[in-house]
N, C-alpha and C positions, 0 to 999 in steps of 0.2 A: 876855555873858552870865551867866546866872543859875547856879549851882553846884547841883546837888541829891544828893541821896544818893550816897555813894562810900562802896561796904559794903569793909573794909580785905580782905575774904579773897580775894577776884580780883586777879587781875595784870591789868593794861590796855595796850593800847596808844594813841598819840598820836591813833588816828585815830576813836576813841571805841567800839574792841569790847574785851570781857574775857574774861577765859578763866578759869574756877573751877581754884584751886590744887592739883597733885598730895599725895595724900597717903603716894605710896610715888615711887617711881621714875617720870619722867615718862615715860616709852612701856609704862606696868603697865596705866592704863585708859582708856577713851575720858573726854574733858572736856569739863563745856558752856561754850558760848559763847553769845555774846550781844551785846548794841551798849548801849551806856549811856543814862541817863536823859536826861543833858546833851546827847546827840546827838539826842532825838525830844524837847526840852523844845518843848511846843508845838504839836506836830504830830498828826495825826489818821491814824492808820495805818488802813485800811482794805486791804490785804491785801500777803503776804507769800510771797515766792517763795524757797525754799531750797534747800542744796545734793542732788544724791542721793545718797541712802544709799549704801555702796559705792565713794564717788567719792572721789577724793584732793585736798585742796587746800593750797596755798602761801600759806605766811604773807604776808603785803600783800597780795594778790592777792584781787579782788571775787568772792565766792563768796555772797550772798544779796542779794536786793533787798527793800527795803521801800518800800509803794507810799502815798502819802497820798491824803485826801479829794482833791487838786487835781490828782490822778493824775504826785506827781512823783514820780521814784526816790531814793531813799534806798540808795546802795551801801553795803553791808558786806564787810568787808575783811579774810579771816581773820587771827584775831591768831595762829597756831601752822602748821603743815604738818604734815598725816595724813589718815588715813583717816575719812570721815564714816561715823559706825556707827550712829547714830540722827538723827533731824530729831523737832523738837516740834510734834505732829499738833494741839494744845491751841491754839497759835499760826495755825498754817493755817486752824483752824476759827473761831478768834476773835483776829484779828491785832490788839484794843485792849488783850492783855494784855501785850505786848510794852512799849508807852507804862504801862501801870498797875504795871506788875510785872516792869521787866528784868533783876533779878537772881534772878528766883523762876520764877514761871511764864512768865515771859516770854521765856526763855532760848530760843534758835533751834536748836541741833544738836549733838553730840557729837561730836569728833573724835579719835581714837588717835594721837597722835601720832610720826612718824617716828621711826626711830631715832637719826638724824642730826639731827633736833630740837636746840633748847636755848629757853630761858627769857630767855634775855640781853637780848633787845632789850625785853624787855617790861617795864611802871612796876608799881612799887607803888600802893598807894592815895594813899599822901601825893606820889611823883613826878608821878603821874597829874592831881592835883588843883594842885601847883604848875606844872605845863604847862596848864591850863586857864587859874589865873590869869596866866600870861604871857601866852596866847595872846588872851585876855580885855581 
């Protein structure tokens, strides 16, 4: 696997989801989430299914689906549990931005972490990069 850009700001899962790092207390602000460029390398994403606003997602469970031009599904697992507060309408209108700018315009949805949620199972950029090299 070719390792693409891995920004140091977000936290990561071993299943290639990312979570914007909280600026304050974890449960104060909705945090944007997405999928890494490594998970989408070489794929042509043509459609996006995102979770419904005001629904709860659980960490490590399927919450979104990205569809390739071959109509193969890429399942996105929630990096953290909480309430979905916003979805990226730009990604719905132009799914290619999820591949072209996964950490910027291609984010998928924002989640307000549940009061019992922690980031203890998430990886730093260095840990995620190491996990990619071990897996590859």
